[in-house]
N, C-alpha and C positions, 0 to 999 in steps of 0.2 A: 731664283734662289732667294730665300728669306734673308732680310737685311738685319744684322745684329746691331747696327748703329742706333743709338737712342734707347736700347733695351735697358731696363733696370735689372739689377741682380747679376749682371755679367761682369766678371773681373777680366778686364783687358790687359792687366799688367802681370798676372800670374799665369804660368803654364798650366794647362789642364790635360789630363790623360786622354780624354775623348778627342780633343782637338789635335794633340800630337799624333794620336793613332790615325786620325783623318789625314794628317799630313803625310805620314808614312805610306798610306794607301793611295796617295796621289790626289787627295781631295783639296778643295779650296776653302773649306770652312774652318779656318784656323787663323791665328794672329801671329805677328812677328815674334812674340815671346815664345810661342809654341814651336815655331819653326827653328828658332835659335836652340832651344833645348833639344828638339828632335835631331838637329844636325850634330850637336855635341854627342848625343848617344850613338848616332850613326858612325861617328869617328871612332868611338870605343868598340862598337860591335856592328859592323856593316850588315851582318845577317839579320838585324832586327827588322828591317823592311821585309825580308823574306818571312820572318816570323809573323809579321802583321798579316801578310797575304795568306800564310798557311792557317792562321787562326780563323780568318774569314772563310777559308775553304772548309775547315772543320765545321763551322756553324752551318754552312750550306748542306754539307753531306749529312750531318746529324739531323737537321730539321727535315730534310728529304726522307731520311730513314723513318723518323718518327711519324711523319704524315702518312707515309706509305704503310706503316704498321697500324694505322687507324686512329692516331691521335688527332683530335680536331681542335684542341685548345692549347695555347702556348702562353706562358708567363715569362717574358723576356726581360730579365732584370740586369741593368747595366747596358742599356741599349746602345749608347754611343751615337755619334752623328750618322745620319742616314748615308748609305753608299749604295752600290748595286747589290741586288740579291739580298734584301733585308728579310727578316724572319717571315713576315706575312707574305711577301712575294713568293718565297720558296714554298711555304706551306700551302698557300692558296693555289699555286701552280699544280700541286698534287691534288688538293681537295679545296675547291673554291669556298666551301662552307666553313673553313677553318677560322677560328676566332683567336685574335692575338692581342695581348695587353703588353705594351712596352713600359718599362720603368727606368727612369734616370733622375739624377738630382741636379743636372746642369741646366740653367735657364736657356742657354743657347741651343742645347739639344732639344729642349721643349719646343721652342719656336720652329725649329726645322721639322721636328716630328709632326707637329700639328699641321704643317703645311704639306709635307711630302709623304707621310706614311698613311696613305689612304688605301683601303683594301677593296675587295670585291663586294658586289651587291649582296651576294649570298652569304658572305661571312661578316666579320666585324673586326675593326682595328681601333684600339683605344690607347691612350697615353696617360700615365700616372707620374706626377712629379713627386718623387719620394726617395729616401735613402735606404740602401740595403740594410742599414743598422736598425731600421724600423719596420721589421717584416709584418707586424700586426697591421700597420696602416696600409702597407702594400696589399695585403690580403683583403682588407675591408674594401679598398677602392676597386680591386680587381673583380669583386663579386658583382659589380655593375655590368660586367661584360662576360665573365666566365661562370660556368656552372660547376661548383666544386663537388657535386655529387658524381660527376663524370671525370674520366682521366684528364690530367693536365700535364703537359711537359714544362718543367721549370728549367729555364736555361740561364746559366751564370757564366758568361763568356768574358774571361779576363777581368773579373771584378772582385772575386773572393780574396785575391792576394792583396787587395787594399784594406781588408780587415786583418790588421796585423796581430791581433790577439786571437790565438787559435781557439781558445775556449769560446770566445764570442762568435767566431765563425761557425763552430759546431752548433751553438745555440740558435743562430739564425737559420741554419739549415733544418734543424729539428723543428722549428716553428713552421717553416714553409712546407716541409714534407708531411707534418702532421695534418695539415689542412687539405691535402689532396688524397683521393681514394686509391685503393689498390689498382694497378694497371697504369698508374702515372709514372712519369720518368723524370730523372734528373740528368741534365747534360751540362757539364762544366769544363772550362779550361782554366789553367793556372800556371803562372810563371815558375820556372825551376832554374837550376844551374847545372843540370845533369850533362848537358852537351858541351857548353862553353866554359864551365867552371869559373875561374877567376874573372874572366871577362864579363860574364853575367853578374858576378858579385859587384864588380866595379860600376857597372851600369846602374844597379840598384842603389849603390852608395851615392852616386851623383844624383840620381833621380830623387832620392830622399832629401838631398840638400836643396834642390831647386824645384822639384816637381809639384810641390803643394800637397798632394794626396799621397801619404806614405805607402810603400809597397814592401812586401816580404816574399822571399822565395821559399817554397816548400818542396820537399822531396816527393817522388812518386808514391812512396808509402804513406806520407801524410795526406796526399791527395786522395789516395784510395780509402783512407780512414773516413773521409767525408761521406763515403758511400756505405758505411757500416749499416747493416740491416737491409740493404738493397741488393738486387741481383745485377752484378756488373756484366754488361754485354761484351762479347769478344770484339776487339782484341784486348780489352782491359784498359789499364791506364798507360797510355803511350803518347809519344810526341804527336801533337795535333796533326802533323803532316802524314803520320802513319796510321791514322784512324780510318780504316776502309778507304784507302786512296784509289783513285781511278788511274789507269795507265801505269807507267813505270814507278818503281819505289822511289819516293822523293827523299831528299836529305832530312835529317831530324833537326828540330828547332827546340829552343828552351822554353817551350810552352807545351804542357802535357794536358791531354783531354781524356774524358771518360763519359760514357753514357750508361746509366743504370736504371733498373725498373723496380718500382715498389710492388711487393707481392702481398 
């Protein structure tokens, strides 16, 4: 496991969403401050750990679908800390030639990604340290690995809700989607309060007081609006646990997901 001690640019005193998420998933790449905030949120909404696992499952199913549909290039923005079944592992299990670019703005994520996120010989795996709010830089760096004349799957898992200005969020998506050709896809998940209502609202209120990176909840309609001009695949904008699940119908969680195709 990479050692974060001695790293520059890592804030050990403020909680970070990627590290809290890692804690909820049972990982060890987090600090006491992350675990403290994670526990506070679990007290308010115990289902948040289920949400974290459901979101990871959505990523796996969506990437499996996209790779099976012939997509061979993935731009994963908001990578988070590596766990099991990362995007390149899922995609390259279907098609070893898949090329994946990971993007995150956390130095701790960066050191882990460079160490752990290595792909197949046939494909490629690269990492870009950049912020979602700078899509032009992301695209410029990604061209070193991805061919933007061919379809690309842009994945935004649990990150767009950190762009609290909705106009800015639409602008970011417009820039990213303008850079990819027809036949490309958008896969995203976003926090809501549809299932747990006031409990989810309270989690966000406390998160925004201590979490460092503000978060906003949006309705399924607002999430669908991010896909304007795209063809939304069935079953539409749904709880991530309900997007093409395997086995029995799982309980819904307050994270909704969608996969859409650029025509």
